[in-house]
C-alpha positions in Angstrom: 18.4 38.9 -9.3 17.9 41.9 -11.5 14.5 43.6 -11.5 12.5 43.2 -14.8 11.7 46.4 -16.5 8.1 47.4 -16.0 7.9 45.2 -12.9 6.7 46.3 -9.5 9.1 48.7 -7.8 9.6 48.4 -4.0 10.4 51.0 -1.5 14.0 50.6 -0.4 14.7 53.7 1.6 13.1 56.8 3.2 15.3 59.9 3.6 14.3 62.9 5.7 16.2 66.2 5.2 16.1 69.8 6.4 17.0 72.2 3.6 16.9 76.0 3.3 14.5 77.1 0.6 16.2 77.5 -2.8 19.6 76.4 -1.3 19.9 72.7 -2.1 23.5 71.9 -3.0 25.4 68.7 -3.5 27.3 69.4 -0.3 26.2 68.0 3.1 23.5 67.2 4.1 21.9 66.7 0.7 24.9 65.1 -1.2 25.8 62.3 1.2 22.2 61.3 1.9 21.3 61.1 -1.8 24.7 59.7 -2.8 24.3 56.7 -0.5 21.0 55.9 -2.0 22.5 56.1 -5.5 20.4 59.1 -6.7 21.2 61.9 -9.1 22.1 64.7 -6.6 22.1 67.5 -9.1 18.7 66.7 -10.6 17.2 66.8 -7.1 18.9 70.0 -6.2 17.7 71.8 -9.4 14.1 70.4 -8.9 14.1 71.4 -5.2 15.4 74.9 -5.8 12.9 75.5 -8.6 10.0 74.3 -6.4 11.1 76.4 -3.4 11.9 79.6 -5.3 8.8 81.3 -4.0 9.7 80.9 -0.3 11.6 83.5 1.7 15.3 83.0 1.7 16.5 81.1 4.8 13.2 79.3 5.3 14.1 75.9 6.7 11.9 73.2 4.9 11.5 69.6 5.6 11.8 67.1 2.8 10.6 63.4 2.9 12.0 61.3 0.1 10.9 57.8 -0.8 13.5 55.9 -2.8 12.6 52.8 -4.8 14.5 49.8 -6.0 14.8 51.1 -9.6 16.6 54.2 -8.3 13.6 56.5 -8.8 12.3 58.6 -6.0 9.4 60.8 -4.9 9.6 63.6 -2.5 7.2 65.7 -0.5 7.8 69.2 0.7 6.7 69.9 4.3 6.4 73.2 6.2 9.2 74.3 8.6 9.6 72.6 12.0 7.5 74.2 14.8 10.5 75.1 16.8 12.0 77.0 13.9 8.8 78.9 13.3 8.5 79.8 17.1 12.1 81.0 17.3 11.5 83.2 14.2 8.3 84.7 15.6 9.9 85.3 19.0 13.1 86.6 17.5 15.3 84.0 19.2 18.6 82.5 18.1 18.2 79.5 20.3 15.8 78.0 22.9 16.3 77.9 26.6 18.8 75.5 28.0 16.7 75.2 31.2 13.0 75.5 30.2 10.8 76.0 33.1 13.5 78.0 34.9 14.5 80.5 32.2 12.2 82.5 29.9 14.1 83.4 26.7 11.3 84.9 24.7 7.6 85.8 24.5 5.1 85.0 21.8 1.4 86.0 21.5 -1.5 83.7 20.8 -2.0 85.6 17.5 1.5 84.5 16.4 0.7 80.9 17.5 -2.5 81.0 15.5 -0.6 82.1 12.4 2.0 79.3 13.0 -0.8 76.9 13.5 -2.3 77.8 10.1 1.1 77.1 8.4 1.4 73.8 10.2 -2.1 72.8 9.3 -1.0 72.4 5.7 1.0 69.3 6.7 -1.9 68.0 8.9 -5.2 68.9 7.2 -7.3 66.5 9.2 -6.1 67.8 12.6 -8.2 70.6 14.2 -6.5 74.0 14.4 -7.2 74.1 18.2 -5.2 70.9 18.7 -2.3 72.2 16.6 -2.2 75.4 18.7 -2.3 73.4 21.9 0.6 71.4 20.8 2.5 74.6 19.8 1.8 76.0 23.3 3.5 72.9 24.8 6.4 73.3 22.4 6.8 76.9 23.5 6.9 75.8 27.1 9.6 73.2 26.4 11.6 75.9 24.6 11.4 78.5 27.4 9.1 80.8 25.4 6.2 82.4 27.4 2.8 82.6 25.6 0.8 85.8 26.2 -2.8 86.6 25.2 -2.3 89.8 23.2 0.5 90.9 20.8 1.1 94.1 22.8 1.9 92.0 25.9 4.8 90.5 24.0 6.7 93.8 23.6 9.7 94.4 25.8 12.3 92.1 27.4 11.1 88.9 29.1 10.6 89.1 32.9 13.5 88.0 35.1 13.0 84.5 36.6 
């Protein structure tokens, strides 16, 4: 049965994407995800690129799209994943393959505080202390050691 114009629209799909700021293209992952939902891929790419023009090139952003039965959509821009921010702050290409046994980088509490402030934009009702505690656990699971002062984070990580 066809939907009547002006009738209630229902949520049909939720799409989550990771896209570099200002770099949305109709190629994967954006094209296939939006194409399957029957959305105008180029319109989204232009809108996303315009909205993220102020971000530093290469910043990985999370996008959550809600697709409705009348082929309209709404999307929210979220801050980068915690792991991406931690790897950037610690200067890492990848996390440890054996966390707990191998330390691949060091990060200071000051850096975690700054990352926590960024992440708090997505979670305004969560206390900053809770976000930082969560980030400390994420660091541990990535093989990144947290030190108290930024000057302690200089130099190569200690041998395990």
